[in-house]
N, C-alpha and C positions, 0 to 999 in steps of 0.2 A: 489614563488607565492603563494597560493595556486590552483588547481584544482578544476573545481566541476566535480565531481563523479556522479551528480543529474543527467543526460542532457539522456534526450530518445532517443534510441537509433534509434526508428522508430516514426516517426512524427506520421504517422500516428494510431500510436495506441494509445496518446494522450487522447483523447474522455474516449477509455478502460478502458484506466488504472484510469485518476482521477472514473470512476466508480467504478472501483470494491477498490480505493481505500477507499469512501464512503460506502463501504458496508462493508467494515472492519473494519470500524471506528462505523456503528451500530452495527455489530456484537460486541466489546467488549464494546459498550457504553461511546462510545469518542464523543463528538458534536463540530464532523467535520460540519466545513459551507467551500464554492463556495469561501469567499475569503474570506479574511482576519484570521489567525489563531493562534495570538500571547501574547493570550492572557489564551493558553491551556499550561502547567502545560510541562517539557517534557519528564515525568510517561506515560502522557494521549498521546503523539507525538508517543513514544516508544511506546507503547500497537500498535498502530494500525499498525506502520512500522508491528511488531515483526508479529501481527494475516496476514499479507499480506503474509510473508514468510512464514511459517510454513501449508499457504492454497496455495500455490505455490510450496510446498517440501511434500505435500500430493498430491496433482495431477499429479507429478511427478511419484514422488512411483506407485501413481493411471494407470499412463499411461505401467508407467516398467512391472506389475504386469499384464499385460493386461485386467485389467478391466473398 
């Protein structure tokens, strides 16, 4: 049986994560909506996730370098 690895560890952060996801979708030009997004391609969804990871890594690097 598969486990769900995409659960939110801090439930209070759910709203912020949704805003972050929508911001990343806007940056890469993916028409993400608040509701159903099953009509998007894997490539479109992957680009949103990739942009989110890119921004998180960049933020962490800035934090490590003292910026």
